[in-house]
Steps between C-alpha positions, in 0.01 A plus 500: 500500500381836381631829366876548478579155642308337216673717238837394644435136408306559181665311209788382722379166639360230274417134556457245221354159580569192286249227586667248268842528667338571839715812548452871557756767409493824702694796359556823693660781297687774682494322836830389653385211719155342500429301817287196427325241714245227450228344709382228266355174624719285275849483655665462159372841384790729586702784348797363306804665660716482187235691303471794741722728292582869482609632158739797512567668167829682450609687190731767370404868524225592253346155488200451495381779273217745565275493194266788413211355300306820436598864471441675837195729514431802716166666573432807716154498663343786697403397856129529572405780741868572577783712376761279345541226247565128498774380271417150377763294327482164335765261380499130419825331595643168604822328598642259245812288470582470132659182363842660453501614865387165643855367484608788726274387785531226762216324684651412840269248668504452878312234698296687759340213694736545797485881533444632849262793479 
């Protein structure tokens, strides 16, 4: 994968292996259904159907909250060898669910092992 396709999946799919428990957890954020398959030599190594879950978060309007962490900045820069200017802006923000709003959200979990894509 290269270019835009790689950026699409950047920071959305993670896999964590636990050698002690002999398990691996795959998490895909922002993806509705993740089709999985296995071609392992040991027949007992399979995907556990009851653990193939989709988490859907529902909440009241205004929850979660957009948090501005730094005052927005603006800089006007002259374009090189051209008439015109570039307007550069910068802001540091994030999405946060505060403790008092957590009770106004629901995590609706759906088993997705039998989805037909």
